[in-house]
C-alpha positions in Angstrom: 0.0 0.0 0.0 1.0 3.6 -0.5 1.1 6.0 2.5 1.4 9.8 2.2 3.1 11.9 4.9 2.4 15.6 4.8 4.5 17.9 7.0 2.9 21.4 7.3 5.9 23.4 8.6 6.7 27.0 9.3 8.7 27.4 6.0 7.5 24.6 3.7 4.8 22.0 3.2 6.5 18.8 2.4 4.9 15.7 0.9 6.5 12.2 0.9 4.8 9.1 -0.4 6.1 5.6 0.7 5.3 2.2 -0.5 4.7 -0.1 2.5 4.6 -3.9 2.4 2.7 -6.3 4.7 5.8 -6.6 7.0 6.0 -2.9 7.5 9.1 -2.3 5.3 8.9 0.9 3.3 10.7 2.9 0.7 10.2 6.4 -0.7 8.6 6.6 -4.1 7.7 10.3 -4.4 8.5 13.6 -2.7 7.7 17.3 -3.3 8.1 20.6 -1.4 5.7 23.6 -1.5 6.9 26.9 -0.1 4.1 28.5 1.9 5.9 30.4 4.7 3.0 29.8 7.1 5.4 30.9 9.9 5.9 34.4 8.4 4.9 36.9 11.2 3.2 34.2 13.3 5.9 34.1 16.0 5.4 37.9 16.5 1.7 38.4 15.8 0.2 35.0 16.5 -1.7 35.4 13.3 -1.4 33.7 9.8 -0.9 36.0 6.9 -4.0 35.7 4.6 -1.8 35.5 1.4 0.3 32.7 2.9 -2.8 30.9 4.1 -4.1 30.9 0.5 -0.8 29.5 -0.8 -0.9 26.7 1.8 -4.5 25.7 1.0 -3.7 25.6 -2.7 -0.7 23.4 -1.9 -2.8 21.0 0.1 -5.3 20.8 -2.8 -2.4 19.9 -5.1 -1.2 17.3 -2.6 -4.6 15.8 -2.4 -4.6 15.3 -6.2 -1.1 13.7 -6.1 -2.1 11.3 -3.3 -5.2 10.3 -5.4 -3.0 9.6 -8.4 -0.7 7.4 -6.3 -3.8 5.7 -4.8 -2.6 6.3 -1.3 -4.5 4.3 1.3 -3.6 6.7 4.1 -2.6 10.4 4.2 -1.1 11.5 7.5 -0.8 15.3 7.8 1.0 16.8 10.8 1.5 20.5 11.6 4.2 22.0 13.8 5.2 25.3 15.4 3.6 27.8 13.0 0.1 26.4 13.5 0.7 25.5 17.2 1.3 29.1 18.0 -1.6 30.8 16.3 -5.4 30.6 16.1 -5.4 27.9 13.4 -8.9 26.5 13.6 -10.1 28.2 10.4 -7.1 26.9 8.5 -7.6 23.3 9.8 -11.3 23.5 8.8 -10.5 24.8 5.3 -7.9 22.1 4.8 -10.5 19.5 5.7 -13.3 21.1 3.6 -11.4 22.2 0.5 -8.5 19.8 0.3 -10.1 16.8 2.1 -6.9 16.6 4.3 -7.2 16.3 8.1 -4.2 18.2 9.6 -3.2 17.2 13.1 -1.3 19.8 15.1 1.3 18.0 17.2 3.0 19.3 20.4 6.7 20.1 20.4 7.4 17.0 22.5 5.3 14.8 20.2 7.4 16.2 17.4 10.5 15.1 19.2 9.1 11.6 19.6 8.5 11.4 15.9 12.1 12.6 15.2 13.5 9.9 17.5 11.4 7.2 15.9 12.4 8.4 12.4 16.1 8.2 13.3 15.8 4.9 15.0 13.9 3.3 12.2 17.0 3.8 9.9 20.0 4.2 12.2 21.4 2.0 15.0 22.7 4.3 17.8 24.1 1.4 19.9 24.8 2.0 23.6 26.4 5.4 23.1 24.3 8.5 23.9 23.8 11.1 21.2 22.3 14.6 21.3 19.6 14.5 18.6 18.4 18.0 17.5 15.9 18.9 14.8 15.9 22.5 13.8 12.7 23.7 12.2 11.2 27.0 11.3 9.7 27.7 14.7 11.0 25.2 17.2 14.0 23.0 17.9 13.6 19.6 19.4 16.5 18.3 21.5 16.9 14.7 22.9 19.7 12.7 24.5 19.2 9.1 23.7 20.6 5.8 22.5 19.1 2.7 21.0 17.6 1.5 24.3 16.4 4.7 26.0 15.6 8.4 25.9 17.2 10.1 28.8 16.2 13.7 28.1 13.8 15.5 25.8 12.7 19.1 25.3 11.1 21.3 22.7 12.7 24.8 22.5 11.1 27.9 21.0 14.1 28.3 18.6 13.8 28.1 14.8 15.1 29.6 11.6 12.0 31.6 10.7 11.4 32.7 14.3 15.1 33.9 14.8 15.2 35.6 11.4 12.1 37.7 12.3 13.2 38.4 15.8 16.6 39.8 14.7 15.8 41.0 11.1 17.1 44.5 11.8 20.4 43.3 13.4 22.0 41.6 10.5 25.5 42.8 11.3 25.5 41.1 14.8 23.1 38.3 13.9 25.4 35.4 14.9 26.3 37.0 18.3 22.7 37.9 19.1 21.5 34.4 18.2 24.2 32.9 20.3 23.2 34.9 23.4 19.5 34.1 22.8 20.2 30.3 22.4 22.5 30.3 25.5 19.6 31.7 27.6 17.2 29.2 26.2 19.4 26.1 26.6 21.0 27.0 29.9 18.3 25.4 32.2 18.9 22.0 30.5 22.7 21.9 30.2 23.2 20.0 33.5 20.7 17.3 32.4 22.3 17.0 29.0 25.9 16.8 30.4 24.9 14.1 32.9 24.2 11.7 30.1 27.5 12.6 28.3 26.5 12.5 24.6 29.5 11.4 22.4 28.3 13.5 19.4 25.3 15.3 18.0 23.0 13.9 15.4 21.2 16.6 13.4 18.0 16.2 11.4 15.8 18.5 9.3 16.2 20.5 6.2 18.5 23.1 7.7 21.1 20.5 8.8 20.9 18.7 5.5 21.4 21.9 3.6 24.4 22.9 5.7 25.9 19.5 5.2 25.7 20.1 1.4 27.2 23.5 1.8 30.2 22.0 3.7 30.7 19.5 0.9 30.5 22.2 -1.8 33.1 24.2 0.1 35.4 21.2 0.1 35.3 20.4 3.9 36.6 16.9 4.5 34.1 14.6 6.1 34.3 11.1 7.6 31.6 8.6 8.6 30.3 7.2 11.9 27.4 4.9 12.2 27.1 5.2 8.4 26.5 8.9 8.6 28.7 11.9 7.5 30.6 13.4 10.5 31.5 17.1 10.8 33.9 18.6 13.3 32.4 21.5 15.1 35.5 23.7 14.6 35.1 23.2 10.8 31.5 24.1 11.0 32.3 27.3 13.1 34.6 28.4 10.2 31.6 27.9 7.8 29.3 30.0 10.0 31.9 32.8 10.1 32.2 32.7 6.3 28.5 32.8 5.8 28.1 35.7 8.2 30.5 37.8 6.0 28.7 37.1 2.8 26.2 39.4 1.0 22.8 38.1 -0.2 24.2 37.9 -3.7 27.2 35.8 -2.6 24.9 33.4 -0.6 22.7 33.1 -3.7 25.7 31.8 -5.7 26.0 28.8 -3.3 24.3 26.0 -5.3 23.5 23.9 -2.2 21.2 26.6 -0.8 17.8 26.7 -2.7 16.1 30.0 -3.1 13.5 29.4 -0.4 16.2 28.8 2.2 18.6 31.7 1.5 17.2 34.1 4.0 17.1 31.6 6.9 20.3 29.6 6.3 22.5 31.9 8.5 20.0 32.0 11.4 19.8 28.2 11.1 23.6 27.8 11.0 24.1 30.2 14.0 21.5 28.3 16.0 23.1 24.9 15.3 26.6 26.3 16.1 25.3 27.8 19.4 23.6 24.5 20.4 26.9 22.6 19.8 29.0 25.2 21.6 26.9 25.4 24.8 26.4 21.6 25.0 30.2 21.2 24.4 29.7 18.9 21.5 32.8 18.7 19.3 31.4 16.8 16.3 28.1 16.1 14.8 26.4 13.9 12.2 23.6 14.7 9.8 20.8 12.2 9.3 18.6 12.1 6.2 15.7 10.8 8.3 13.6 12.6 10.9 10.1 13.9 11.5 8.3 12.5 8.5 10.0 9.1 8.8 8.9 9.0 12.4 5.3 9.8 11.5 5.5 6.9 9.0 7.1 4.6 11.5 4.3 5.5 14.0 1.7 4.5 11.5 3.4 1.3 10.5 4.1 0.3 14.1 0.5 1.0 15.0 -1.0 -0.9 12.1 1.5 -3.7 11.6 3.1 -4.3 15.0 1.2 -2.7 17.9 3.7 -3.9 20.5 6.5 -2.0 18.9 4.4 1.2 18.9 3.3 0.8 22.5 6.9 0.2 23.7 8.1 3.2 21.8 5.3 5.4 23.1 5.8 4.3 26.7 9.6 4.9 26.5 9.1 8.4 25.2 6.4 9.3 27.7 8.5 8.0 30.7 11.5 10.1 29.6 9.4 13.2 29.1 7.7 12.9 32.4 11.0 12.5 34.3 12.2 15.7 32.5 9.1 17.6 33.7 9.6 16.3 37.3 13.2 17.6 37.3 12.3 20.8 35.6 9.7 21.8 38.1 11.8 20.6 41.0 9.5 17.8 42.3 10.9 15.1 44.5 11.8 12.5 41.8 11.9 9.5 44.2 8.4 10.4 45.6 7.0 11.0 42.1 8.3 7.7 40.7 7.2 5.7 43.8 3.7 7.1 43.8 3.6 6.4 40.0 4.6 2.8 40.7 2.1 2.4 43.6 -0.7 3.9 41.5 -0.4 1.3 38.6 -0.2 -1.5 41.2 -3.5 -0.2 42.6 -5.0 0.1 39.1 -4.2 -3.6 38.4 -5.3 -4.8 41.9 -8.7 -3.1 41.6 -9.4 -3.6 37.9 -12.6 -5.5 38.8 -13.7 -2.6 40.9 -13.0 0.4 38.6 -13.7 -1.3 35.3 -11.6 1.3 33.3 -10.0 0.5 29.9 -6.3 -0.6 30.0 -5.1 2.5 28.3 -6.1 4.7 31.2 -3.5 2.9 33.4 -0.7 5.0 31.8 -2.7 8.2 32.3 -3.0 7.4 36.0 0.8 6.9 36.2 1.4 10.3 34.5 -0.9 12.0 36.9 0.8 10.3 39.8 4.2 11.3 38.7 3.2 15.0 38.2 0.6 15.4 41.1 2.9 17.7 43.0 3.9 20.0 40.2 1.7 22.8 41.6 4.2 23.2 44.5 6.5 24.9 42.0 4.1 27.9 42.3 3.1 27.6 46.0 2.4 24.8 48.4 -0.9 26.2 49.5 -3.6 25.1 47.1 -1.0 23.3 45.1 -3.6 20.9 43.7 -5.2 23.9 41.9 -1.9 25.1 40.6 -1.3 21.6 39.4 -4.4 21.8 37.2 -3.2 25.1 35.7 0.3 24.0 34.9 -0.6 20.6 33.5 -3.3 22.2 31.3 -0.8 24.6 29.8 2.5 22.7 29.3 3.4 20.1 26.7 3.0 16.5 28.0 5.2 14.1 25.9 3.4 11.6 23.8 -0.1 12.5 25.1 -3.1 13.8 23.1 -5.1 16.9 24.3 -7.9 14.6 25.6 -5.4 12.5 27.5 -3.8 15.7 28.9 -7.3 16.8 30.2 -7.6 13.5 32.1 -4.0 13.7 33.5 -4.4 17.3 34.6 -7.7 16.8 36.4 -6.7 13.5 38.0 -3.7 15.1 39.4 -5.7 18.1 40.6 -8.0 15.9 42.6 -5.3 14.0 44.4 -6.2 16.0 47.6 -8.9 18.0 49.1 -12.5 17.7 47.8 -13.8 15.5 45.0 -15.2 17.3 41.9 -18.1 19.7 42.6 -20.7 21.6 40.6 -18.7 24.8 41.3 -15.6 23.4 39.6 -16.2 24.9 36.2 -13.2 23.4 34.4 -14.3 19.9 35.4 -17.9 20.5 34.5 -16.9 21.5 31.0 -15.5 18.0 30.3 -17.5 15.3 28.6 -19.3 12.9 31.0 -17.0 9.9 30.1 -13.9 12.0 30.9 -15.5 13.0 34.2 -16.1 9.4 35.1 -12.5 8.3 34.3 -11.0 11.2 36.3 -13.2 10.5 39.3 -12.1 6.9 39.4 -8.4 7.5 38.7 -8.2 10.3 41.2 -9.3 8.1 44.1 -6.7 5.5 43.2 -4.1 8.4 43.1 -5.2 9.5 46.6 -4.6 6.0 48.0 -1.2 5.8 46.2 -0.1 9.2 47.5 -1.2 8.3 51.1 1.0 5.2 50.9 4.1 7.4 50.6 3.0 10.1 53.0 6.4 10.3 54.6 8.2 10.5 51.3 10.3 7.5 52.4 9.3 5.0 49.6 9.0 2.4 52.5 5.8 0.7 51.3 6.3 -1.9 48.6 4.7 -5.1 47.3 1.0 -4.1 47.3 -1.5 -7.0 47.2 -5.3 -7.1 47.2 -7.8 -9.6 48.4 -11.5 -9.6 47.9 -13.2 -10.6 51.2 -16.8 -10.6 50.0 -19.0 -8.8 47.4 -18.3 -5.3 48.9 -15.2 -5.7 51.0 -11.5 -5.6 49.8 -8.4 -5.9 51.9 -5.2 -4.1 50.8 -1.9 -5.6 52.1 1.7 -4.4 51.8 5.3 -4.9 52.9 7.2 -2.0 54.6 10.9 -1.5 54.7 10.6 0.9 57.7 8.0 2.3 60.0 4.8 3.1 58.3 2.6 4.7 60.9 2.3 7.9 58.9 1.2 6.0 55.8 -1.5 4.0 57.8 -2.8 7.3 59.2 -3.0 8.9 55.7 -4.6 5.8 54.2 -7.4 5.8 56.7 -8.1 9.5 55.9 -8.0 9.0 52.1 -9.9 5.7 51.8 -13.3 7.4 52.4 -13.4 8.7 48.8 -12.4 5.3 47.5 -15.3 3.6 49.4 -17.8 6.2 48.3 -16.9 6.2 44.6 -16.7 2.5 44.3 -19.4 1.6 46.8 -17.1 -0.8 48.6 -15.3 -1.2 52.0 -11.5 -1.1 52.0 -9.3 -2.2 54.9 -5.5 -2.2 55.3 -3.7 -5.4 56.3 
């Protein structure tokens, strides 16, 4: 079957069509790029230019005709920073109505997950850690990972179109200005990145691939590692210095830089150099694979091998949640222990709550992040938790899943949902039911680590009769505080599930 991937970016709209066999193997059979510049002015005004919107809609209509000619069974259209950061509902509706293409706006962290999947589908990283970065028009995704695990992930509001517009009038000092701006953006994450000691960077995206071709055109000697071209950062710094001294006419004479990228190539080069410099990376590789390959891999895994998809999704979510825990200065041991206790409770009381299996992971996410509100203030931190989780990117989760996670975490303490809680009342009834059930499980899990000592382990449940359950546990140390907290929190559990719960 043929599968089309459409990437609605800040600079271009890109189409790639792949032939996919029954085993999930694929190869590219068609590609095309349409310059729409949807990101023009968006990062300053938060509005799409009408003329660029028309160009983009016409491009999507043409893409629709091409996918019909290739008899594509599936068209997957994803949109990134430009549409993320503006009021894009009219554009999405026009794309659906006029081009018959459903465009899905993905979060920055979901974009990072696709990039990781795209690289991993074609390149074995082995046990060494690499700093993967994907520079786009409006955002830059940064990961530290190897074949087995993702250790760090973040989406930064740094991109070629965004930086060109921010510093358009400062052309003379562009490289220095971008370096200072990038330094400020990356500084909060440098310790986390350094802790995992990446041996090199691995760059994806059109900017990195263009810069690689410019290096080749200029005669820079390259070698290979893991079957990818390797560039020394010092050689790249020389190129950036050379580009910064060139006029527009001189840049136009470089064959490797197409017309649509000439005005953003220097901001992109300065951005990449600054990332390498501040993360102390001395060499980098450029991958031909990335976001669109990841979107295809996601589809193939989901349709051909569900287990691969779920493992990849769970791995990405876990790394992202841990990053958020550290970023908002939560107690990592407590967060992870309550997360582990919550999923044990979910499994023990499956007969009682009757929730679908996929909500188990939403409970774990809410458990790991339930104390995020303390970053603002301890008092009423459950309410601050709802605000924060409703307004930050959660890695690998949809907006509906984020609603459930945010509200479940909000109700880990104090009262259950009330008619006066307007945010909760706006949710669909099914979401409200899931949140109510998950939140009482979270309350119990949190009570079992009331002393933040991770002393309670090995939960087990036993059904005594039709309405009575007994919860048992092992304790590595004194657990008086946990027993006290449990007896205070179990009331909500008994009320919601119409059962009696005792502690062994």
